[in-house]
Steps between C-alpha positions, in 0.01 A plus 500: 500500500623845412557768764332840470844648418553249219154563359557875506839459332335286229215744448752784467683293235172460308440874516855564378457253208173660394654848527795392290266380227322836511832681455549287188159612376333165570197416712474179695143369488315546830426129520871420471591758764248342741643154424849633575372636830351157583843349441659771716261411784569126456144427384604369159814357343687642205428170321128575542548842342696357206219252434247786518703705254519208257120478505446877499723557197480177294591663166810685618803297384716589798241344732488166323635218716801319355 
């Protein structure tokens, strides 16, 4: 189980990642940001998110499993 400090550190990292994308002129979909926050809180695994992204973007070549 994650401590409150670890959760806050993880949530800060999510905010930083989203802000970095904004600086690059990109927008992270709200659903993806919320999934990232779930991972940060330990409610979901990164493997779960990858599977969701595969299903959410089936026609994007980069997201095709190898």
